[in-house]
N, C-alpha and C positions, 0 to 999 in steps of 0.2 A: 502493499499499498503506500500511497506519497500523496502528501498535500503538501498545496502551496505554503510557504514559509511566513509573504505577509500579504495583506492583512491577513492578520487572526480572526477573521469575521464567520456572524453564520454561517453566513452562501457559500462560503468554498467547497468547490465537490473535492472528492475522495477517488483518487485513480488505486485501481486492485486489479486480480485475476480473478475474473469472476469464473465459478465454477455450476457446471450445472449437475446439483442434486436429485434430480429426477430418475438419471439415468445411470448406469455402471460411464466409467471405474467409481465415478465423484458421488452416487449413490451411497456409500459407505461410507459413513461418519471417521470410521479411520484412515479411510486413502485419503479423505480430506485431510487427516491430520498431521499423518507419516508426508505428505507433500508439503505440509506448510516447515516441515522441519527440516525439510531438502531444501528448501527455500532461504537464500542468506540474501533478506530483501536491501541489508545494507551495502551490500557489491552491488544492487539493482540498483539503487539509488545515488552509487558512485559514478558508474557506467552510464545510463540510459536518464536518470531525471534529478544532476546535481543542482543544488539547492531549494529540494523538498526538504518537507519531515517525514521520517518513518510513520506511519498512522497502525494503528493497533485493533483498527475497527471502522466501522463507515461515516462517522462523526468528525468531521475537522473541528481542529483548537478553534474557542469560540462560539462553538454550535453547544445549544443542551444534547448531553449526552456522552459530549468528549471528554473520554477518562485516557491518562498518558498511559494506566496500565489495567486494561479490561480482563488481563489473562492469556490474552493471545499467545500460540504456542512459537519462542522464539527461534532462530535457524541452532542445530545439531545435530549435523550429520550424523552421526553415531545411531543417536535416538532413533533419527529416522529411518536406518538402515533396518534396528533393529526390530522397530514396528513392520517391516513392510517384510524382513526374514519372517515372523511372524503370521503375518496376515496375506502373504502372497503378494507380488508385482503387476499391476496392469499389463498385458501381453504388448501394450502400446495406449500410450497418451495421445492424445490429437490435440494439437495445440491450433486455435485457430487466429487468424490474420490477415487485416489487409493487403494488398499487395504492396503498399507504399515503402520504401529502403528503409526509413526510420524504424517502422513498425517489423520488418524481418529482422531488423541486427535484434529488435528487443525477444521475439520469439527464440533467436539462433542461441542468443545467451538465456535462456530459462531452458531449453534445451540442453544446453552445455553444460549446466549448474548440475539440473535433474541426473546425468547423465552422469556426471562426473561424481557428487556426494552421493546418492545414491544408486546406481545401475539399471536405470532407469531405459524404457524406450521411447523417446518422443517423436512423432513425426509432426510438422508442420503445414498446416493446412492453409494454403491461400487462399484467398478470392476479391471481389472487387468490395469497395469500399461500400458503391450500394446493394450490395446483398448481406452487410453488420446489420443492419437492425432487421434485416427479414432473418437471418438467424437463433436473432436472438427470443425476436417472440414465437418464431415454430420451434423454439429449442433443439434446432440443429448444430449445434457445436458440444464442447467437453470442457474447454478453459480455453477462455481468451480476456484479454485487456480491455479494461471498464471503466467509467468514471460518473458517479454522480452522488447523490444525495447531499447537495448542496438545500436543503429547501429551510433550513434552519427551526426546524420542528420535526419531531417524531412523527409526530400524526399523520406529516402529509407525506411520509414515505409509506403509508399505507398502499396506495397502487400498486409500489416494485415488489414488496415482501408480504400480503398478508397472501394464506392460502385459496381465497375466495377468487384470485387473480394467476393461479399457477400453471393452470390446465389450459389444452389447448392453444389459440392464439394467443398468449399470455402477457402482459405486462410484469408480472412475477417473472425476471429474465429467470432468474439463478432456479426457479420452480422450488423454493422456499416454500415448506409446509411443517408448522412451528405454531403449536398451540397455545402456549406461550406467549410466542410476540405478536400473534394472530391479538390476542386480548392485552396485551399492550400498548397494541397500537390502535385498539379505540379508545381505549385507556386516555390517552392521548388527545383524543378529540373533545374529552370530556373536561377540560383546563386549560385556564390562559395561564395560569401563573406558574412562572418561570422558574423557578425550583421545584416545583411538580414534575413538569416536563424534564427539567435535568434528569429528575430521579428515575422516571419512566424511560427516559432515554438509554440514562448506563444500562437498567435493568435489560433492555434491547442489545445494547453493545455487549454486555456478558455473555448473554448468549449466542450472540454468533462466536463470540470468540469461545464457547463451552463446542459448541458445534460444527468449528472452523467450516460454516460457508461459506465464504471467501478468501480469497490471502490478500 
């Protein structure tokens, strides 16, 4: 994940690797956790996003729900390998990306990182920019880079995260189905109190970390 350093405003978007939680291999939360452990996000920031902050959750600094440490797995290749040894490695991970040179470099970085750190077989699936939204809406992807969630209010993320938007042509692109997050999103609709929204957002943030829904 990566956020812009300045300004620290509630309407910053967060960059992340969006995982399709509805299909193999990322319908298995242990696979999601193992891949996160194999991902050196500091190296990504150094090489592909200098000047950005590392995000540990979906909310940028300054937004309700932001936490420096919601419990997201830090890079630990040994632990990632141990978990993959236990659960088995996917035959292949398909990293989807548009065919711009910059995005290809990012894809190749994650491909090398996951191969070197945890012995994974990673294929790069390139397509036209015009296909990106279509693939997200239809669920025709396993993992690709994304950015979103600068609404400044956790309740306004409902269309992206609630389970009722996770089937068919879905705006819940990652196909998250989590009754805890569903309940918290509706709870956020019932208040305008900043401290209450911050509490609700932090609980959502911690749920994302516990389930490793994205990286």
